ROTI-305335 format. One record per residue (C-alpha): y, x, z. Coordinates in pm, whole numbers, plus 50000, padded with zeros to 5 digits. Layout:
# ROTI-305335
YXZ ...
This chain:
# ROTI-305335
723466508974972 720856489874769 720596502274413 720636475174143 717306471973967 716906478673596 718626451573392 720146435273700 723796425173682 725736438673978 727916415274182 731196432874108 734216411174193 736276401273891 739296416074064 737726450774038 737526449073658 741046434873646 742256464573851 740616489873618 742326505973319 740116520973047 741446551272859 739636561372539 740176597272429 740706596372054 742976626071994 740566654171910 740746670871569 737006666471515 736556700071343 732766699471390 732646666571196 734566680570898 734736669670616 734306634370754 737466640870959 739426655770669 741466623870621 740736604170939 740556607771316 737116613871462 736886579471631 737626563271292 734516578071126 732316549370993 729066542371178 726006521271101 727316507770771 730186486270902 731496499471234 733686528271348 732896552471631 735766538771840 734146504271837 731476517172078 733616524972387 735926495372324 732996471072292 731346485372603 734586478572789 734926442972662 731276435272738 731836448673091 734806425873155 737386453673114 740296439872913 742986466272969 742336494572724 744446522972586 743326545672301 745026579772294 745426593971942 746856624971779 745286637371449 744996618171119 745696585671301 746586560871025 743126546170955 742276545671327 745486527071412 744936502471128 741366495671238 742226489771604 745166467271521 743056446471282 740016444271509 741166437871865 743536408471888 743656386072194 745136352372272 748926351472294 748786340672658 746126365772761 746826397272960 744086415172767 745046443572533 743736472772330 746816493972268 747356527472099 749266556372255 749946582571990 751126617572076 754906618372086 757806640172188 759586630672508 762186647872730 759286659572950 756776668972677 757726682772337 754306694372216 750906681072115 748186671672359 746636704272477 743416688072599 741966655872737 743646659173075 746976668372919 746766637372696 746356615373004 749096634273190 751606628772910 750976591172923 750756585673300 754086567673306 752496539573102 749326538873310 751306535973634 753376506173517 750736481773643 748906482873978 745556495873855 743356509974131 740826527073903 741036546373579 737986548573351 738156578473114 735976575272801 735166595772493 735726581872144 732756598671972 729636588072162 726906562772082 725566543672383 725566509772551 726656509272915 727676481873157 730656498373324 730456472973607 727466492073743 729396524773725 732376508973904 730076492674160 728626526274264 732066542374264 733496516174499 730456512774725 730036550374769 733656555674866 733966583174605 737316595574480 735846604374141 732576593173981 730996610973685 728516594673449 725486617373425 722626618073174 719286634273265 718416659872995 715556683572918 715826721072976 716176727672603 719406707372601 721256722272900 722986749372695 725016721972522 726416705172835 728136709573166 725356706273426 725796690873771 723966694874100 723926665674347 722836661574708 720606633474838 723616609874855 724446616574487 727536635974579 728176662574316 728296696574486 728156720274191 729166722373826 728066748973578 729276749273218 726406754372969 724086774473199 721456797573045 720096820873317 716616809773436 717396816273803 720536795273779 718726767073602 716056765273871 718686756774131 720196729473912 717026709073856 716936672973970 715226670374309 711986650174340 713916623074527 716476619174248 713746620773985 711976591774152 715206571874174 715706574473797 712116565073718 710916600073623 707826618373744 708516639574057 707406671273876 709606665473567 712086692673475 715336674173421 718986683373466 722166663073515 724466665973214 728036653573222 728616625372972 732386630072965 732826595873132 734826595473456 736176570373709 739196581273913 740956564274199 744616559174113 746176583974355 743446609674293 744096610673918 747826615173978 747186644074218 744606660773993 747066661373703 749906677673898 748896712773791 750256715773437 747886744473355 744826722273393 744656706273049 741006695573011 738856672973229 735556690273163 736836726073183 739486723373454 739916690373641 736266682173724 735136717373832 738126719974066 737706684574202 734066691174293 735246718874527 737656698174733 737076660974668 734396634474710 732836633874362 729846611174302 727326611374016 726216579273843 722926585373663 722596567173330 719086562973190 719876545772859 720246560672513 723306582772475 724246605672189 727306627672156 728186623971787 730216655671765 728486673471476 727396664371124 723726668071222 724096645471528 726036619771325 723456620171046 720436616671275 722026589371488 722716568571178 719266572971022 717616564971356 719146530171323 716796523571030 713636528871238 711476499171332 712296504771699 715496525371699 716716542572013 719996523871975 720226488971828 723166468471710 720926437671744 721806431872109 723076396372150 724106400572514 726276431072442 727466430072078 729506457271913 732806443571784 734646455571476 737096445071207 736116411271051 736206417370676 735116383070544 732916398870277 730166380470088 726496386770154 725076416569971 723656410069623 720386428369553 718826426069207 715296439669176 715736468569420 713026485669624 714096488569988 712296505370277 713836512470616 717306504770489 720426490370647 722556472170390 726036462370508 728156433370381 729476429970028 727146454169846 725836450869490 722546469169431 720696467769098 717166480969035 717566509769281 715126526069523 716496530369875 714486545770158 715516553370518 719206551070440 722336533470562 724416516470290 727986508070391 730286479270303 731166472269936 728696498169806 727936496469433 724556511669342 723526509768977 720216508468789 717666536068846 719406552369143 717206567169417 718636571869766 716536587570041 717406598370395 721096593670325 724256576270440 726426559170180 729616547470352 730756523870078 734296515769973 737586503270114 738126478969824 736516464669511 737406476169161 737076440969024 739386447868732 738106475468496 741716485668457 741706497068820 739296525668740 741336557668682 741136570268324 738316594768265 736626587968598 733446568868684 733666537168893 733376539269271 729796539369392 726476554569285 725886556668909 722766550668702 719696572568754 721256592669036 719066609669298 720576613769644 718546629769922 719626641070271 723286634770205 726346616970341 728496600470074 731886592270223 734006562170128 735416556269781 733346584369628 732696582169252 729216594569164 728726593568786 725426586968605 722566611768633 723896631068934 721406648369165 722486655869523 720096674469755 720306703869998 716976717369870 717156754869807 720746757969929 722296774770235 722636754170553 726426756870540 728456759270221 731856748370086 731786736269726 734566723669500 733946686869571 731146687869826 730146705670146 726876714270315 726786712570694 723666717370906 721526713970592 723106680670493 725196675970178 728496658270249 730526643569962 734016637570105 736136606370080 737566599169732 735526627269574 734526625469207 731156639569097 730966641868713 728056629668502 724826649568518 725996673468791 723376689169019 724426696469376 
């Protein structure tokens, strides 16, 4: 089989994409992203000033010609449901859809989803209603840009029953992932969850042949990490889910399938980040402000879609901006902003300084002064505030003269109206920080 060259579009028949159902896993509680997930599902967490995490897998599907998409949800689902319903609407006469399947009680299942595989199992009756030949399982909390047609092309051409998307990683990263071992035909023959022993790691290294095929030096020390992206043949997925005790793809289904099925590995060389922690979320957002970011939303051939808000252009009066992303509908007056992401409808007043921070903005404008609750500051960042290494969630009210910085504080701490996670101060959604407070 000839491998497609870098940037080459594979000749995948349109019928193959039409016979593929994409399933986005959006039901996790997102405890490692708390407090950003205190009032919302993890895939609904804002990203890059104007997007949501769930926009990434859905947009990758749409850009790959996949128009049959389900999003499975369970925790804090209201804002996620609202966003998907407002963002992904198709023509009345189109067969395309992005639909939500929330956890529910049925005669067969009376409990919550117990894991990713259990979530799919509980909804198989919907997935089997149409004659899909392939099921693409995706995560709802990753940042990457992938043409799934290439993944499907390899899956079909190799004759695999299951194909796993694999990311080459350095040795220092292997303890965070499930690591695969493949033979010369890219068939996965071994899976080890978060290996640490040196002798074990030596046997899991990419072979010189595979290193060459992915454009790496033959002597490089790289390992194959599972990305949590899977393609299943229809009948194979049904059979793999028969055992009710196997509730998670990564922990149960995939390790067992490698033992007795034809499982192939698709190596992905592009940027990919699992945004499962506050630190990973923070760094992925701030990386967007770099001159040449690892991930860019400025990709005309594969745009990221989201909810059209019809907001005015941002109004900036005398501000100093350096390495800043300013989303739609902001009003910024005489502020200094450096290496920060400023979200939609943000209000930043005179003298404010924002460095190395994420300000998520607001869900609405307080155009009428009467809308401001009595005794509280307006939404946004007040006068002469200093915000450094922080995440300010939506609708937060930061009064004048507030200082927010993790300097001199523990790496993890729970305050009355703020939290510190991984050395980053997080002000939760709808929080009120009174005038002159130092955090």
